[in-house]
VOTITOR-201695 format. One line per 5 residues: their letters; for each residue x, y, z of N, C-alpha, C, CB. Coordinates in Angstrom, 1 decimal. Atoms other than C-alpha are relative to their C-alpha. Glycine has a CB too. Example, Ala and Ser with C-alpha at 12.3 -4.5 7.8 and 13.67 -1.06 7.14 Angstrom:
VOTITOR-201695
AS	0.9,-1.2,0.0,12.3,-4.5,7.8,0.9,1.2,0.0,-1.0,0.0,1.2; -0.9,-1.1,0.0,13.7,-1.1,7.1,-0.8,1.1,0.8,0.4,0.5,-1.4
end
This chain:
VOTITOR-201695
MMESD	0.1,-1.3,0.1,91.9,99.6,119.2,1.1,1.0,0.8,-1.3,0.2,0.4; -0.5,-1.5,-0.6,94.1,102.7,120.2,-1.2,0.6,0.2,1.0,1.0,-0.9; 0.7,-1.3,-0.4,92.9,105.3,122.3,-0.6,1.1,-1.2,1.0,0.7,1.0; 0.1,-1.3,0.8,93.6,108.1,119.8,-1.2,-0.6,-1.2,1.7,0.4,-0.8; 0.7,0.5,0.8,91.3,106.1,116.9,-1.3,-0.5,0.3,0.7,-0.8,-0.5
YRKKT	1.2,0.5,-0.8,88.5,104.8,119.5,-0.7,1.3,0.4,0.4,-0.9,1.3; 0.4,-0.9,-0.4,88.4,108.7,120.4,-0.3,0.7,-1.6,0.9,0.6,1.1; 0.2,-0.1,1.2,87.9,109.6,116.9,-0.8,-0.8,-0.8,1.0,0.0,-0.4; 1.5,0.8,0.5,85.5,107.0,115.9,-1.0,0.5,1.1,0.0,-1.9,0.0; 0.8,-0.9,-0.8,83.5,108.4,118.7,-0.7,1.0,-0.1,0.5,0.4,0.7
ADLAA	0.2,-1.5,0.1,83.6,111.7,118.0,-0.8,0.0,-1.3,1.6,0.9,-0.1; 0.5,-0.1,0.9,82.4,110.8,114.7,-1.6,-0.1,0.2,0.5,-0.7,-0.8; 1.5,0.8,0.0,79.1,108.5,115.5,-0.5,1.2,1.0,-0.1,-2.0,0.7; 1.0,-1.4,-0.2,78.2,111.7,117.7,-0.2,1.2,-0.5,0.1,0.6,1.0; 0.3,-0.7,1.0,78.7,114.3,115.2,-1.1,-0.6,-0.9,1.2,0.3,-0.7
QRREL	1.2,0.4,0.9,76.6,111.8,113.2,-1.6,-0.1,0.9,0.5,-1.5,-0.6; 1.5,-0.1,-0.5,73.7,111.8,115.8,0.0,1.1,0.5,-0.6,-1.1,1.0; 0.2,-1.8,0.5,74.0,115.7,116.0,-0.6,0.1,-1.0,1.4,0.9,-0.5; 0.5,-0.2,1.4,73.3,115.7,112.6,-1.3,-0.7,0.1,1.0,-0.7,-1.2; 1.5,1.1,0.2,70.3,113.1,113.0,-1.1,0.8,0.9,0.3,-1.9,0.6
ERRQS	1.2,-0.9,-1.7,68.6,115.3,116.3,-0.2,0.6,-0.9,0.5,0.9,1.8; 0.6,-1.3,0.8,68.8,118.1,113.8,-0.7,-0.3,-1.2,1.1,1.0,-0.4; 0.7,-0.1,1.0,67.5,116.8,110.8,-1.8,-0.9,0.5,1.1,-0.7,-1.2; 1.5,0.5,-1.0,64.6,115.1,113.2,-0.7,1.0,0.3,0.1,-0.6,1.3; 0.7,-1.7,0.0,64.0,118.8,114.6,-0.6,0.5,-1.0,1.0,1.0,0.0
EFENA	0.6,-0.6,1.9,63.4,120.0,110.8,-0.8,-0.2,0.1,0.4,-0.5,-1.4; 0.9,0.9,0.5,61.3,117.1,110.1,-1.2,0.3,1.3,0.7,-1.6,-0.2; 1.2,-0.1,-1.2,58.9,117.7,113.4,-0.3,1.2,0.1,0.3,-0.5,1.5; 0.6,-1.3,0.2,58.8,121.3,113.0,-0.7,0.5,-1.2,0.9,0.8,0.1; 0.8,-0.2,1.3,57.9,121.0,109.7,-1.5,-0.5,0.2,0.8,-0.8,-1.2
RAQAE	1.3,0.7,0.3,55.2,118.4,110.5,-0.8,0.4,0.7,-0.1,-1.4,0.1; 1.1,-0.8,-1.3,53.5,120.6,113.3,0.0,1.4,-0.7,0.8,0.2,1.8; 0.1,-1.2,0.4,53.6,123.4,111.1,-1.7,-0.6,-1.2,1.9,0.5,-0.9; 0.8,0.3,1.0,51.5,121.0,108.5,-1.1,-0.1,0.9,0.3,-1.2,-1.0; 1.4,0.3,-0.4,49.4,120.1,111.1,-0.8,1.0,1.0,0.0,-1.3,0.6
AQLEE	0.6,-1.7,-0.3,48.6,123.6,112.3,-1.2,0.2,-1.1,1.4,1.4,-0.4; 0.0,-0.7,1.5,47.7,124.7,108.7,-1.1,-1.2,-0.4,1.9,0.0,-1.1; 0.9,1.0,0.2,45.6,121.2,108.4,-1.0,0.1,1.4,0.7,-1.5,-0.2; 0.9,-0.8,-1.1,43.7,122.3,111.8,-0.7,0.8,0.1,0.4,0.4,0.7; 0.7,-1.0,0.5,43.0,125.3,110.9,-1.6,0.2,-1.5,1.2,0.6,-0.2
LAKEV	0.6,0.6,1.2,41.8,124.0,107.7,-2.0,-0.6,0.4,1.2,-1.6,-0.5; 1.3,0.7,-1.3,39.1,121.8,110.0,-0.5,0.7,0.4,0.2,-0.6,1.2; 0.5,-1.4,-0.9,38.4,125.0,112.0,-1.0,0.7,-1.1,1.6,1.4,0.5; 1.1,-1.1,1.0,36.9,127.1,109.2,-1.0,-1.4,-0.8,1.2,1.3,-1.7; 1.3,0.8,0.6,34.8,123.7,107.8,-0.6,-0.3,0.8,0.0,-1.0,-0.7
LIKAQ	1.2,0.4,-0.7,33.4,123.2,110.9,-1.0,1.4,0.3,0.6,-0.7,1.4; 0.6,-1.0,0.4,32.5,126.8,111.1,-1.0,0.2,-1.0,0.8,0.5,-0.2; 1.2,0.3,1.3,30.5,126.1,107.7,-0.9,-0.9,0.2,0.5,-0.5,-1.1; 1.2,1.3,-0.2,28.9,123.4,108.9,-0.6,0.1,1.1,0.5,-1.3,0.2; 0.1,-0.1,-0.8,28.2,124.6,111.9,-1.4,1.4,-0.6,1.3,-0.2,0.8
ESGVP	0.9,-1.4,0.6,26.5,128.1,109.7,-0.9,-0.5,-0.7,0.8,1.2,-0.9; 1.0,0.7,0.6,24.7,125.7,107.8,-0.6,-0.7,0.4,0.1,-0.5,-0.7; 0.6,1.0,-0.7,22.9,123.9,110.1,0.2,-1.3,0.3,-0.6,-0.1,-0.4; 0.3,1.2,0.2,24.3,121.1,109.7,0.0,-1.0,2.2,1.5,-0.5,-1.5; 0.3,0.7,-1.3,23.7,118.6,113.1,1.0,0.1,0.7,-0.4,-1.4,0.0
KSAQE	-1.4,0.3,-0.9,26.5,118.8,115.7,0.0,-1.7,-0.2,0.0,0.5,2.1; -0.3,1.5,0.1,26.0,114.9,115.6,1.0,-0.3,-1.4,-1.6,-1.0,0.0; -0.6,0.4,1.5,26.9,115.0,111.7,1.1,0.7,-0.3,-0.8,0.3,-1.3; -1.1,-1.1,-0.5,29.5,118.1,112.5,1.3,-1.2,-0.8,0.1,0.4,2.4; -1.4,0.7,0.1,32.7,115.2,112.4,0.1,-0.2,-1.6,0.0,-1.5,0.9
DEVLR	0.0,0.3,1.5,31.7,113.8,109.3,0.1,0.8,-1.0,-1.0,-0.6,-0.3; -0.2,-1.4,0.5,30.9,116.8,107.9,1.5,0.5,-0.8,-0.2,0.9,1.2; -1.6,-0.3,-0.3,34.6,117.7,108.5,1.0,-0.6,-0.9,0.4,-0.4,1.5; -0.7,1.0,0.5,35.8,114.7,107.4,-0.3,0.1,-1.5,-0.5,-1.3,0.7; 0.5,0.5,1.3,34.2,114.7,103.8,0.3,1.4,-0.7,-1.7,-0.5,0.0
ELRAN	-0.1,-1.2,0.4,34.9,118.3,103.1,1.8,0.1,-0.4,-0.6,1.0,1.2; -1.3,-0.3,0.2,38.7,118.1,103.9,0.2,-1.2,-0.8,0.9,0.1,1.3; -0.5,1.3,0.7,39.2,114.7,102.0,-0.5,0.9,-1.4,-0.9,-1.8,0.5; 0.2,-1.0,1.4,37.5,117.0,99.1,0.8,1.2,-0.6,-1.2,0.7,0.0; -0.8,-1.2,0.3,40.0,119.8,99.8,1.3,-0.6,-0.3,0.0,1.2,1.2
PIANA	-1.4,0.7,0.6,43.1,119.3,97.7,1.4,0.6,0.7,0.2,0.3,-1.8; -1.1,-0.9,-0.7,45.4,121.7,99.6,-0.3,-1.1,2.0,-0.6,2.6,0.0; 0.5,0.4,-1.4,43.9,119.6,103.3,0.4,-1.8,-1.0,-2.0,0.7,0.7; -0.4,1.5,1.0,44.9,116.2,100.7,1.9,0.4,0.0,-1.0,0.1,-2.3; -1.7,-0.5,-0.2,48.7,117.9,100.5,0.9,-0.2,1.2,0.2,1.3,-0.1
LYTKI	-0.8,0.2,-1.3,49.0,118.0,103.9,-0.2,-1.1,0.9,-0.1,1.0,0.8; -0.2,1.7,-0.7,47.8,114.9,104.8,1.0,-0.7,-0.9,-1.7,-0.9,-0.1; -0.8,1.2,0.7,50.2,113.3,102.4,1.3,0.7,0.5,-0.1,-0.2,-1.9; -1.4,-0.8,-0.4,52.9,115.9,103.5,0.4,-0.4,1.6,-0.2,1.8,-0.1; 0.2,0.1,-1.4,52.4,115.1,107.5,0.1,-2.1,-0.1,-1.8,1.0,0.6
ESLTA	-0.4,1.3,0.5,52.5,111.1,106.2,1.4,-0.5,0.2,-0.2,-0.1,-1.3; -1.6,0.1,0.2,55.9,111.4,104.9,1.0,0.5,1.0,0.4,0.7,-1.2; -0.4,-0.4,-1.2,57.2,113.4,107.8,0.2,-0.4,0.8,-0.5,0.5,0.5; -0.2,0.5,-0.9,56.3,111.5,109.8,0.9,-1.2,0.0,-1.0,-0.2,0.2; -0.9,0.6,0.1,57.9,108.7,108.3,1.6,-0.1,-0.1,-0.4,-0.2,-0.6
KVNEL	-0.6,-0.4,-0.3,60.6,110.5,108.1,1.2,0.0,1.4,-0.6,0.5,-0.4; -0.5,-0.4,-1.2,60.9,111.4,111.7,-0.1,-1.1,0.6,-0.4,0.9,0.6; 0.2,1.4,-0.5,60.2,107.8,112.7,1.6,-0.5,-0.6,-1.6,-1.0,-0.7; -1.3,1.0,0.2,63.1,106.5,110.7,1.4,1.0,0.7,0.3,-0.4,-2.1; -1.2,-0.5,-0.8,65.9,109.2,112.2,-0.4,-0.1,1.4,0.5,1.5,-0.4
DSLNR	0.0,0.5,-1.3,64.4,108.2,115.3,0.5,-1.0,0.4,-0.9,-0.2,0.3; -0.3,1.7,-0.2,65.2,104.5,114.5,1.5,0.3,0.1,-0.4,-1.4,-1.6; -1.2,0.0,-0.2,68.7,105.8,113.5,0.9,0.9,1.6,0.4,0.5,-1.4; -0.6,-0.4,-1.1,69.3,107.7,116.5,0.5,-0.4,1.0,-0.5,0.6,0.3; 0.1,1.0,-1.2,68.6,105.1,118.8,1.3,-1.2,-0.3,-1.7,-0.9,0.1
SLRDN	-1.1,0.9,0.2,71.1,102.9,117.0,1.4,0.5,0.3,0.0,-0.6,-1.4; -1.3,-0.2,-0.5,73.9,105.3,117.1,-0.1,0.4,1.1,0.8,0.7,-0.7; 0.2,-0.7,-1.6,72.7,106.2,121.0,0.8,-1.5,0.4,-2.1,0.6,0.8; -0.1,1.1,-1.1,73.0,102.4,122.0,1.8,-0.5,-0.8,-1.7,-1.7,0.1; -1.6,0.1,0.6,76.8,102.2,119.3,0.5,0.4,1.0,0.5,0.8,-1.4
LKQRD	-1.0,-1.1,-0.8,78.0,104.9,121.2,0.1,-0.6,1.7,-0.8,2.0,0.0; 0.8,0.5,-1.0,76.4,103.3,124.5,1.4,-1.2,0.4,-1.8,-0.6,-0.6; -0.8,1.2,0.4,78.3,100.1,124.2,1.6,0.2,-0.8,-1.0,-0.6,-1.0; -1.3,-0.2,-0.7,81.5,101.6,123.2,0.6,0.5,1.0,0.4,0.4,-0.4; -0.6,-0.9,-0.8,81.9,103.6,125.9,0.1,-1.3,1.4,-1.0,1.6,0.2
QNALV	-0.3,1.6,-1.1,81.2,100.3,128.3,1.2,-1.1,-0.7,-1.8,-1.3,-0.1; -1.0,1.0,0.7,83.8,98.3,125.9,1.4,1.0,0.3,-0.4,-0.4,-2.1; -1.0,0.0,-0.5,86.1,100.9,126.8,0.7,0.2,1.5,0.3,0.7,-0.7; -0.2,-0.1,-1.4,85.3,101.2,130.1,0.8,-1.3,0.5,-1.5,0.1,0.8; -0.5,1.4,-0.6,86.0,97.3,130.6,1.3,-0.3,-0.6,-1.1,-1.3,-0.3
SQHQR	-1.6,-0.1,0.8,89.2,97.8,128.5,1.0,0.7,1.0,-0.1,1.0,-1.7; -1.2,-0.5,-0.7,90.7,100.0,130.6,0.1,-0.7,1.5,-0.2,1.7,0.2; 0.4,0.7,-1.7,89.4,98.5,134.1,0.8,-1.7,-0.3,-2.4,-0.2,0.5; -1.1,1.0,0.1,91.3,95.1,132.6,1.7,0.5,0.1,-0.3,-0.6,-1.5; -1.5,-0.5,0.1,94.2,97.1,132.0,0.7,0.1,1.5,0.1,1.7,-0.8
VLAYL	0.1,-0.3,-1.4,94.1,98.5,135.5,0.2,-1.2,0.8,-1.3,0.7,0.3; 0.2,1.5,-0.9,93.4,95.0,137.4,1.4,-0.5,-0.3,-1.4,-1.3,-0.6; -1.2,1.0,0.0,96.7,93.6,135.1,1.2,0.6,0.8,0.5,-0.4,-1.6; -1.0,-0.6,-0.7,98.6,96.4,136.5,0.2,-0.2,1.7,-0.2,1.4,-0.4; -0.3,-0.1,-1.3,97.8,96.1,139.9,0.3,-1.5,0.4,-1.2,0.6,0.8
KQNDP	-0.5,0.9,-0.3,98.2,92.6,139.9,1.4,-0.6,-0.4,-0.7,-0.6,-0.3; -1.4,-0.2,0.2,101.3,92.9,138.5,1.4,0.3,1.0,0.0,1.0,-0.8; -0.2,-0.7,-1.2,102.3,95.0,141.4,0.0,-0.9,1.6,-1.0,1.1,0.0; 1.0,0.8,-1.0,100.0,92.6,143.9,0.1,-1.2,-0.6,-1.5,0.5,0.2; 0.5,1.4,0.1,100.5,89.0,142.9,-1.2,-0.5,0.9,1.0,-0.8,0.1
ELDTD	1.1,0.7,-1.1,98.4,87.9,145.9,-1.1,0.6,-0.5,0.1,0.3,1.7; 1.3,-0.7,-0.1,95.6,90.2,145.0,-1.1,-0.8,-0.5,0.0,1.4,-0.7; 1.1,0.8,0.5,92.2,88.6,144.4,-1.0,1.3,-0.7,-0.8,-0.9,1.2; 0.9,-0.5,0.9,91.0,90.4,141.2,-1.6,0.2,0.5,0.0,-0.9,-1.2; 1.6,0.5,-0.3,87.4,88.8,141.6,-0.4,1.3,1.4,0.1,-2.1,0.8
ALVRF	0.5,-0.5,-0.9,87.2,90.3,145.1,0.1,1.5,-0.2,0.6,-0.4,0.9; 0.0,-1.2,0.2,88.4,93.8,144.4,-1.2,0.6,-0.8,1.2,0.2,-0.5; 0.4,-0.5,1.1,86.1,94.4,141.5,-1.4,-0.1,1.1,0.3,-0.9,-1.7; 1.3,0.2,-0.9,83.1,93.1,144.0,0.3,1.3,1.2,-0.2,-1.9,0.9; -0.5,-1.2,-1.0,84.9,95.6,146.8,-1.0,1.4,-1.0,2.6,0.3,0.0
ARENY	0.1,-1.4,0.6,84.5,98.6,144.1,-1.6,0.4,-0.4,1.0,0.1,-1.4; 1.7,0.1,0.7,80.8,97.4,143.1,-0.7,0.6,1.2,-0.7,-1.9,-0.3; 0.7,-0.1,-1.4,79.8,97.3,147.0,-0.1,1.5,0.0,0.8,-0.7,1.4; -0.6,-1.6,-0.4,81.2,100.8,147.7,-0.3,0.7,-0.9,1.6,0.2,0.2; 0.2,-1.5,1.3,80.1,102.7,144.5,1.5,0.7,0.0,-1.4,1.6,0.6
VPRLD	-0.8,-0.8,-0.1,83.8,103.2,144.0,0.3,-0.1,-1.7,1.0,-0.2,1.1; -0.1,0.2,1.6,84.1,104.0,140.0,1.1,-0.3,0.1,-0.2,1.0,-1.0; -1.2,0.0,0.6,87.8,104.0,139.6,0.9,-1.5,0.9,0.6,1.8,0.4; -0.2,1.2,-0.5,89.4,100.6,140.6,1.5,0.4,0.8,0.0,-1.4,-1.2; -1.0,0.0,-0.3,93.0,101.9,141.2,-0.7,0.6,1.6,1.0,0.7,-1.0
LAYRL	0.2,-0.6,-1.7,91.3,104.1,144.6,-0.8,-1.0,0.6,-1.0,1.7,0.2; 0.7,0.8,-0.7,89.1,101.5,145.2,1.1,-1.6,0.7,-1.2,-0.4,-1.3; -0.9,0.8,-0.2,92.4,99.2,145.0,0.9,0.2,1.9,1.0,0.4,-1.4; -0.5,-0.7,-1.6,93.9,101.9,148.3,-0.7,-0.2,0.6,0.2,1.3,0.3; 1.2,-0.2,-1.6,90.6,101.4,150.6,0.3,-1.8,0.1,-2.4,0.7,-0.4
YTEDK	0.2,1.6,-0.1,90.6,97.5,149.3,1.0,-0.8,1.2,0.5,-0.5,-1.6; -1.0,0.4,-0.5,94.2,97.0,150.9,0.3,0.9,1.3,1.0,-0.2,-1.0; -0.9,-1.3,-0.9,94.3,100.1,153.3,0.7,-0.8,1.5,-1.4,1.5,0.6; -0.4,0.8,-1.0,94.4,97.6,156.1,1.4,-1.3,-0.1,-1.2,-0.4,0.2; -1.0,1.2,0.5,97.0,94.8,154.7,1.3,0.9,-0.1,-0.4,-0.9,-1.7
RMKRT	-1.3,-0.9,0.1,99.6,98.1,153.9,0.3,0.5,1.3,0.0,1.3,-0.9; -0.2,-0.7,-1.2,99.1,99.2,157.2,0.8,-1.3,1.1,-1.6,0.7,0.6; -0.6,1.2,-0.5,100.1,95.8,158.7,1.4,-0.3,-0.5,-0.9,-1.2,-0.2; -1.5,0.1,1.1,103.0,95.5,156.1,1.3,1.1,0.8,-0.5,0.7,-2.1; -1.5,-1.0,-0.6,104.5,99.0,157.0,0.2,-0.5,2.1,-0.6,2.7,-0.3
VDEAV	-0.6,0.3,-1.6,104.0,97.9,161.1,1.0,-1.4,-0.3,-1.5,-0.6,1.3; -0.8,1.1,-0.4,105.9,94.8,160.5,0.6,0.6,-0.7,-0.3,-1.5,-0.2; -1.5,-0.2,0.2,108.5,96.2,158.4,1.0,1.1,1.3,-0.1,0.9,-1.6; -0.5,-0.9,-1.0,109.0,98.5,161.1,0.4,-0.8,1.2,-0.9,1.1,0.3; -0.6,1.2,-1.0,109.7,95.7,164.0,0.5,-0.5,-0.7,-0.8,-1.0,0.7
AKAKK	-1.6,1.2,0.2,112.0,93.7,161.7,1.2,0.5,-0.4,-0.2,-1.3,-1.2; -1.0,-1.0,0.1,114.1,96.8,161.2,0.2,-0.4,1.2,-0.2,1.4,-0.4; -0.3,0.1,-1.1,113.9,97.1,164.6,0.6,-0.8,0.5,-0.7,0.0,0.3; -0.4,1.2,-0.9,114.7,93.5,165.8,1.6,0.0,-1.1,-1.4,-1.8,-0.1; -1.6,-0.1,0.8,117.9,93.6,163.0,0.8,1.4,0.8,-0.3,0.3,-2.1
EAMDE	-0.8,-0.4,-0.3,118.9,96.4,164.1,0.8,-0.4,1.6,-0.3,1.2,-0.5; -0.3,0.7,-1.5,119.1,95.1,167.8,1.2,-1.2,-0.1,-1.6,-0.9,0.5; -0.8,1.1,0.5,120.6,92.2,166.2,1.2,0.0,0.3,0.0,-0.2,-1.1; -1.1,-0.2,0.2,123.1,93.7,165.1,1.0,1.0,0.6,0.0,0.2,-0.9; -1.0,-1.4,-1.3,124.4,96.1,168.3,0.2,-1.1,0.8,-1.1,1.9,1.2
AKRLA	-0.5,0.8,-0.5,124.4,92.7,169.7,0.9,-0.9,-0.1,-0.4,-0.3,0.0; -1.1,0.4,0.3,126.6,91.1,167.7,1.1,0.4,0.1,0.0,-0.1,-0.8; -1.4,-1.6,0.0,129.0,94.1,167.4,0.8,-0.1,1.7,-1.3,2.3,0.1; -0.5,0.4,-1.5,129.1,93.5,171.3,0.5,-0.8,0.4,-0.5,0.0,0.8; -0.7,1.6,-0.8,129.7,90.0,171.6,1.1,-0.2,-0.7,-1.0,-1.6,-0.1
VQPTI	-1.6,-0.2,0.4,133.0,90.5,169.4,0.5,0.9,0.0,0.4,-0.4,-1.1; -0.8,-1.0,-0.4,134.2,93.3,170.7,1.2,-0.4,1.8,-1.3,1.3,0.1; -0.7,0.2,-1.1,137.2,92.4,173.2,-0.8,1.1,1.4,1.7,0.2,-0.5; 0.4,-0.9,-1.4,136.3,93.3,177.1,1.3,-0.1,0.7,-1.3,-0.6,1.1; -1.0,-0.4,-0.4,139.1,94.4,178.9,-0.4,0.0,1.4,0.7,1.1,-0.6
PLRRA	0.4,0.0,-1.4,138.7,93.8,182.8,0.8,0.8,0.3,0.0,-1.1,0.8; 0.1,-1.5,-0.9,139.1,96.8,185.0,1.6,-0.6,1.2,-2.1,0.2,1.1; -0.6,0.0,-1.2,142.3,96.5,187.2,0.1,0.9,1.4,0.9,0.0,-0.3; 0.1,-0.7,-0.8,143.1,97.6,190.5,1.3,1.3,-0.2,-0.1,-1.0,1.2; -1.7,-0.6,0.0,146.4,100.4,190.3,0.6,0.2,1.1,0.2,1.2,-0.6
VATPP	-1.3,0.4,-1.4,149.0,99.6,192.5,1.2,0.8,0.0,0.8,-1.6,0.0; -1.0,-0.9,-0.1,150.9,102.4,193.8,1.4,-0.2,0.1,-0.3,0.6,0.8; -1.7,0.1,0.1,154.4,102.8,193.0,0.4,0.7,1.5,0.8,1.1,-1.5; -0.4,-0.9,-1.0,156.7,104.0,195.9,1.0,0.7,-0.5,0.5,-0.7,1.2; -0.7,-1.0,0.2,158.7,106.8,196.3,1.4,-0.6,-0.5,0.0,0.7,1.3
KDAPK	-1.1,0.8,0.1,162.4,106.5,195.2,0.7,0.1,1.4,0.8,0.6,-1.2; -0.8,0.0,-1.0,163.6,107.4,198.1,-0.7,-1.0,1.8,0.3,1.7,0.2; 0.6,0.6,-1.2,161.7,104.6,200.2,1.0,-1.3,-0.1,-1.9,-0.3,-0.1; -0.5,1.0,-0.4,163.4,101.9,202.2,0.0,-1.4,-0.9,-0.5,0.0,1.1; -0.2,1.2,0.9,164.6,98.7,200.3,0.0,-1.0,0.6,1.0,-0.1,-0.7
TFDEA	-0.4,1.3,-0.9,165.4,96.4,203.0,-1.0,1.0,1.6,2.5,-0.3,0.1; 1.1,0.2,-1.4,163.4,95.4,206.4,1.2,1.6,1.1,0.3,-2.7,1.0; -0.7,-0.9,-0.9,166.9,97.4,208.2,-0.2,1.2,-0.4,1.4,-0.3,0.2; 0.2,-1.1,0.3,166.5,100.1,206.4,-1.6,0.7,0.4,0.4,0.0,-1.4; 0.9,-0.1,-0.7,162.6,100.4,207.3,-0.1,0.6,1.1,-0.3,-0.8,0.0
IEVAM	0.1,0.2,-0.7,163.4,99.7,210.4,0.8,1.8,0.7,0.2,-1.4,0.0; -0.9,-1.5,-0.5,166.1,103.0,210.8,-0.9,1.1,-0.2,1.5,0.4,-1.2; 1.0,-0.9,0.7,163.7,105.1,209.1,-1.3,0.5,0.9,-0.7,-0.9,-1.3; 1.0,-0.9,-0.6,161.0,104.8,211.0,0.4,0.3,1.7,-1.4,-0.8,-0.2; -1.0,-0.5,-1.6,163.5,105.4,214.5,-0.5,1.3,0.2,2.0,0.0,-0.1
KDPEV	-0.6,-1.4,-0.1,163.9,108.6,213.4,-1.3,0.7,-0.4,1.4,0.4,-1.1; 1.4,-0.9,0.1,160.0,109.3,212.5,-0.7,0.4,1.0,-1.0,-0.7,-0.6; 1.0,-0.4,-1.9,158.4,111.3,215.5,-0.8,-0.3,0.0,-0.4,1.2,0.7; 1.6,-0.1,-0.4,155.0,110.4,214.4,-0.3,-1.6,0.5,-1.2,0.4,-1.5; 0.0,1.2,-0.2,156.5,106.8,214.8,0.4,-0.5,1.5,0.8,-0.5,-1.1
IGPLV	-0.8,0.3,-1.0,158.7,106.8,217.4,-0.4,0.6,1.3,1.2,0.4,-0.3; 0.5,-0.5,-1.3,157.1,109.2,219.9,-1.1,-0.2,0.7,0.1,1.1,-0.2; 0.6,0.7,-0.8,154.4,106.9,220.9,0.5,-0.8,1.1,-0.7,-0.5,-0.5; -1.3,0.8,-0.7,156.8,104.7,221.9,0.6,0.0,0.8,0.7,-0.1,-0.3; -0.5,-0.8,-1.1,158.4,106.7,223.9,-0.5,0.5,1.0,0.3,0.7,-0.3
GAGT	1.4,-0.4,-0.8,155.3,108.1,225.6,-0.3,-1.1,0.9,-1.4,0.2,-1.0; 0.4,1.2,-0.5,154.4,104.8,226.3,1.3,-0.9,1.0,-0.4,-0.7,-1.3; -1.3,0.8,-1.2,158.1,103.5,228.1,0.0,0.9,1.1,1.7,-0.1,-0.5; 0.5,-0.7,-1.5,157.4,106.6,231.0,-0.9,0.1,0.3,0.1,0.9,0.3
end
């Protein structure tokens, strides 16, 4: 049954129940009025019996005898019996409707839970649905979607941590691979380039040295 049809049927049953309760209340009020009238008649008969000197032990029987002979009392008796039968009949119908509504609510709740479980199972194939239902009952969680979040909290936390660790490892491996394939150029010592006027032969070097005061000076000083 579609949800809209279910709601309409449930609303109709609820309306019928309210109508039965209204009628039952009317019959109960009418019965109460009839009983009150009969009680007033009984009081009048009792007062007459007392005033007539009827012994106390016989007063109850006298009241009953007088009421049976009283047409108004008989009519009230009949009315009370009829109203009582109607009240009982409506009460039975009311209980039947109440049970019907309760059963419909239970069926709707079961159907809703089944849909939620199917959805959760579709998104989490490893889910133990029986264990989830037990968890919800034991922890008084009325909604299975909320129970699922509580039930799988540790699992979801572990999955989040595992995903973060796996991501970090992958990034580290990618960086290591990148460095491994990148060519490494060794550093070379820089070689000084001689000036353009530097001597090109050994003899030229001696000649330049003999003219350099810093070179020849110490040699001359050593000879003297």
